N, C-alpha and C positions, 0 to 999 in steps of 0.2 A: 430588306433594303429599302432605301428612300427612293421614290419614283419621281423623277423630275420631269419626265415627258419633254425632253428638250430635243431640238433639231441640231444639226451640225452648226449652223450659224446662229448662235444664241448669245446676245449681248449680256443678258442676265447672268448666265453661266460664267462668261468671261469675267464679269464683275466680281461674281462670287469667288472664282478661283484666285483673283488678284487679292481678295480680302481674306484668303484662307488663314494665313498666319495671324492676322489681327483678331479674327474670330475665335480662333483657338485660344489666343491669349486672354480674350475677354471671358471665356468659359473658365479658365483657370483662376480669374479674379472674383467669380461669383462668391466664393467663400468669404470675402472681405466686405461684402456689402450688407449694410445694416438697413432693415426695411420694417416699417410698421404697417400692419394690415388692420383696418377698421371694417368690420363686416358682420353680416347675418350669419351666425354660426349654426350649422346644422349637423346633426348625426345621422348618417345613413346606416340603416340595419338591414341585413339580408338573412332572412330566416328560411331554412331549407328543411324539407322533410318528405317522407314517403307516404302516399295515400294508402290507408289501410281499408277503408270502406266508406259508404255513405251513411251519415248520421241518421239516427231515428228521430232526432229532435227537430231537424230541418233538412231540406234537400241539399246538404253541403258536404264536402268531403271531410273525414277525419284524417288529420295529417300527423304522423308520428315524427316528432322534432329529431333532426339529425345534427344541424349545425347553425350557429349564428355568428355572422361576421359583421364587424362594425368598422366603418371608414368615415373620415370627415367628408362632409357634403356642403353644398352651398358656399358661403364665404369661407367656411373652414377648409374646403378643398383648395381654395387660393393659398391660404396660409400653409397648408401641408405641402403643396407643390413648391412653394418658395423654400421651405425647409429641406425638402428632399433634393433640391438643386444646390444646396450647400450654403444658402444665405443664413445671416445671423437675423432671425425673425422674432419680432414681438407682436402681440395681437391685442386688440381692443375690441371687446364684444360682451355679450351677455349669454348666460346659460341659466336654466332653471335650477331650483333647489331639489334636484332629483338625480336618480342614478344615471340617467343618460348625460346629464351635464358632467358628472363626475367622470364618466367614461371618456368623454371628449377631451376634457382637461388632461386626463392621464395619457391619451394618445399623443396630444401636443408635447407634453413634458418628456415623454419617451423619445420624441423626435428633436429634442433640444430647443424647443420653442419656449420663449419667455411668455408666461401666462399671467403676469402680474396685472395686465390690463383687463382681464376677464372678471366681470362682477356678477354676482348671483342675483337674479331677479326672482324674488319669492312670490310674485304675483302671476308669473307666466312660465310655462314649461320650456324646457329645452326644445327647440324645433327639431323633431325626429320624424324621419320618414322610414317606415318599416315595410319592407317588401317581402311578402311570404310566397315562396316558390315550392312547388311539390312535383313528385313524379311517381308514377306507378313502377312496379319492379322492372328493371331493365328498359325503361322508357326515357324519353327526354324530359328534362326539368323545365317547367313552365311557371311563370308568375301567375298567381291566382288572386292575389289581393295586395293592395297597398293601404296601409294605415298611417295617417299623418297626425302628429301632435303638434299643435301651434296655437297661438292666441292672436286675435285680431286688434287687441288693445295695444296702445303705445306704452313704452317703459314709463315708470313713474319719473316725474321731473328731476328728482333727486339723483336717480341713476343716470339720467341723460347728462346731468352736470358733472358727475363723477367720471363718466366717459370723456366729456369734453375737456375736463382738467387734466386727465391722464394723457390724452393726445397732445395737449399743449406742452406738457412737460417733456414729451418724447421728441418734439420737433428738432431740438439741438443735436441729438444723438443719432438721427437716422437720415439716410440719403433720399429717402423717398416715403411717401404714404400712399398705400393702395386702398381705395374704397370699394368693397365688394358688396354691392347692394342687391339683395334678392328679394326685397320688398317686405321683409319681416319685422320691420319697425325700429332696428337699431339706429340707422342712419336718419335721425331727425334733423330738422334745421339747425339746432344747437350743435349737434355732433358734427354735421357737415361743415359749418362754419369753422369749428376747430380744426378739422381735417385740412381744410384749404389754407391754413395758416403757415404751412411750410413752403420750402423752396420748390418742391416737385410733388404734384399729386396726380395719380393715375386712377381714373374712374372706370370701373365695370359695373354698369347698371342696366337693368332690363327696360327701364322707362324713365321719363322725366329727366333727360339729361341737363335741362337748364337749371335744375336745382343745384348743380355743381359748377355754375358759371365761373370761368376763368381757372378751371383746373388745367393741368398741363397737357393732359392726354386722355382721350376717351377711346374705348375699344368696342363699339357696338357691333354686333353681327348684322347681317342684312335684314332681317326681320325687325330688329330693334331700330335700325336706322330708318327703315321705311315708316315705322310707327312714329318716330319722332318728327320726321319731315312731312308726313301726311300724304305721300304719294309712293307709287311703285317704282322700284329701281329695276329697270328691265334691259337697259342698254348703256353704252358708254356716255352718251349726253346726260342721261338721267343720273348716272352714277356721279359724273362730275358735278351736276348741279346739287346733288345731295351732300357732297363733300363741302362745297362752298356754303351751303345753307347751314350745315352743322357747325362749321367754324364760326359763322357769323352768330348763330344762336348761343353757342356756348362761350364764345371768346377764348377758346382754347388755343394752345400753341399747335396742336395737331389732332387730328381725327384718324383713327385706323378702323376701316370697315373690314371685318372678316366676312369672307364670302364662300366659305366651304370649298368645294372643288375648283372654284375659279380663283382661289388664292385670296390675297389681301391687298387692299389699296390704302396707302398712306397720303393723307392731304395735310399740308403744312401751312401755317399762316404766311410764310414767305411767298406762297404761291406754287411752290414745288409739289408734284404729285408723283408718287412711286408705286409701281405695281410689283408685287411679289407673287410669283406663281405658286400654286399648290405643290408641295414637295412629295405628296402621297395621295394619289387619286384612286388607287386600286385596292390597297389592303386596309379598308375602312370598316371597322366592325361596330364601333360605338363612339359617337361624338360627345357623350355625356362628360361634362367638365373640361372639354378641350379648350373653351374660352379661358378658364382659370389658368390653364397651363400656359397659354399665350401671354397672358398678363404677368405671370410669374417670371417666365424667361426674359421677357423684354424689360420688365422692371430691374431685374438683377443686371441685365446688360447695361441699361442706362446708368444704374448706380456704379458700374464698373468703368464708366467713361466712354461707352459706345456712342456712336452717332444713332440717330433714330433709324436710319436704314438698317444699320447692323443690328440694332436691338429688335427690329421687326423680323429680320431674317432668322434670328435665333429663337424668337417666339413662334414663328412658323415651323421651324425645325422641331421644336419641342412638341408642338401639337401633332405633327406628322407621326410621331412615335406613340403617343398616348391613344390616338384613335384606333391603334391596332389591337387594343385591349378592351374587354367588356367592362362596363361599369366605370365609376370614377377611378382614375388611374394617375400615376405620376411617372416621371422619368427621371434620369440621373445625368450628371456631367459626363460620365464615361459613355453612356449610350448616345448622348448628343455628339460627343467628339467622334465616335465611330461613324455615326450617320453622316456628319458633316464631311468627313474624309471620303466616304463611299459616294456621296452626292456629287463631289467635285471630280473625283478621279474615275469613276466607272463610266465606261462609254455608253 
């Protein structure tokens, strides 16, 4: 169940209850939204096995392989979240000329995602994060190693141009462009300029928000917001100051600062500020990828005609569900509908 931690006199809950029908209608309309995601595409691998003994070659365990699970990570998780929520999704990005890139494209295609904007970078590998976990017989499985495949070089200028051209071609057909920037090199100035050419651009980046000046909406978490403004956000005055500073620096229509257990705060260029409390503070097992889920749900909501407040509520709701699961996770429209109903009607 979603935990709202509300009191008997709760203006937010009253507003939420009044918007119930509208919010449920927005969820039903997600399937009509066409979204383009431009992002750093990552494959997350989870390799699990049983420890047999310590190697004679080095003081390390020998692990007998049991299973390998592959899921989209990084910007690819944002793509996958959007698709699982029913949107009509296309993706622009790069993968290497390798088996990991093929696996990621196949995952996308199986989810009904248009992969026509994924180009092969023959000079750089598919960004892959391999987590190796092991257990002794009848013991808890624990991660023992993470192996990352990536390159620090930028894509060739020809690839950057191909991405920019593809994005430009997609603008007339999509309701929004999402930039999912994990710092792996896809979102170069040329690509960013093209992404900002549409009517609505939503940016989720870990740093350097000003690279995306005049995007519609930014969604930094608290540490990312602090990094950008250069000071700690510790109380209401510093939070308000950060929101104002970020709006000024980015020239955005709105800034959404996600604050974990303290909820989310939306700052709008009109001067309006909205606080949305956390819907789940107790059953939190893993926040990995929760930001991607917020972006996915609120983007689909905006593309379906929601107000900013409605979109942030639905993004918050989606995140409250995925943090109950371990690892990068997704949710569905049906789960969100049930959670919204429970949130409003349970005492």
